[in-house]
N, C-alpha and C positions, 0 to 999 in steps of 0.2 A: 673593443667598444668601451667608451668611457661614459660615466653617468651624465645625463643632461643637466644643464643649469637648473631646470625646473625641478628635477629630482633633488638636487642639493638644497634648493630653497624649501622644498617640502619637508626635508629632514630638519632644516633649521626651524621651520614653523612648528613642526611636531615636537621637537626638542630631543628626541632620541630615536634610535632604530626601532625599539620596542613600541614606542608611541606611534610612529609612522606605520608600522606593521598593523597595529590595531585599527588605525584610520582606514587603511587599505584593505583590511580583511584578509591579511596574509600572515605568515609566520615571520619572526625576526630574522631567521636565517635567509628567508627569501629577500628581504630588504638588503641584507648584507651582500647577497649575490648581485643585486641591482647596483649597489655602490661599487662593487669590484668589477663591474662590467661583464659579469658572467651570464647575466640574463637581464631582462628589463620588465617593467610593470606590464601586466596583461591589460586587456580591455576593461575588465571589471574593476581591477585595482585602480586604474587610471581614473575611471569615472568616480569611484569612491573617494579618491584623493581630491578631485576637483570639488565634489560636493562638500567634503569635510573642511576644505579651506575656503569655502564660500566663493569659489571661482578665482581666488588669487593664483592658484596653480591650475592651469587648464590642461585638459587631456593632451592638447597639441604641444604643451611644454614638456610632457613626459614621454610622449610617443609621436614625434613629428612624422615618423614614417607611416603612421596609420591615420592620425588626426591632423594632417597638414592643413594649410590654409584652404578655405573654401574657394572653389572655382566659380566666380560670379557668372561666367558664361553658361555653366551648367545649370544655374538657377533660372535662366531665362528660357529653357526648353520646356514647352508645354508638356504636362504629364502624359498625355495621350501619345506624344511623339517620342518620349524618352526611351521606350523599349523597342523602337523600330531599328 
């Protein structure tokens, strides 16, 4: 697994692995693992990066496997029918 373009841009915006780690609320070695493709940002770290970058980097840029595009068809289902 290789790092997403969003992660590489987040690193460029933050300026260093240490700075990105601080924004994401993780350790610098965790960021190093993300960049080496050994792991990827978790849910909380993804949200924190999105907030810290003012939405320039979105959760879906970091974890498209979890925060992929919204399915507009799903949004049209009335809430009372969503769990049937």
